[in-house]
N, C-alpha and C positions, 0 to 999 in steps of 0.2 A: 341296310338291314333294319327291318321294322322292330318296334318294341315287342311285338308278339314273337317274332323270330328269335330275338334276343332272349326272351323269357324261356322259350322252348329249348334253346341251346343251354342255358343255365340249368334248367331242370334235368336235361340229359346228363350234363356234367356232374350234377349233384348225385344222380342215380348211379353213374359209373363210379364215382368216388366212394359212395356207400357200398357198392358191390366189392370194390377192391379192398376196402377196410373191413369187410365182413359184417357190416352193420345192417344188411338187408334183412328184413323180417322173414322168418322161415314160413314157407307155405304149409298149410295144414295137410296132414296125411289123408290120403284117399281112403275111404272105407274098404275094408278087405272082406267083410262078410257078404256072402252071396245070398240073395233072397231065397227063402225056402218055400216051395210050393207043394201043396197036397197033390196026391195022384189025380183027384178030380179036377183041380186047377190045370194040371199039366195036360190032361185029356182035353179039356175045353180049349186050351191054347193051341193044341195040335189041330183040333177041329176048325178053329178060327183061321189058322194058317192055311189049311187045306182049302177051305172055302174061299179065302182071298186069292190063292193061287189059281183056283178054278175060274174065278171071275176074271182074273188077269189074262188067263189063257183064252177064255171065251172072247174077251174084248180084243185081244191080239188077232185071233182068227177072224173076227168080224171086220177088222180094219184092213186085212190083207185081201187084195183082189183075187177072185177065183180064176184060176187058169184052166183052160180046156185042153 
């Protein structure tokens, strides 16, 4: 076992011991507030999505061979 392997095992054991003892630092809470958009922003996002979907569909149709 190399020194690096030994260090990794010791670090893992320390982490497990801290978890068992309850000394693991708590993770921060995730934000719960949702972003608020104006009606104009929502309309622009919808237009952008529609344009992106139209480009994707056009590219998909162009890549498919035409069957007779």
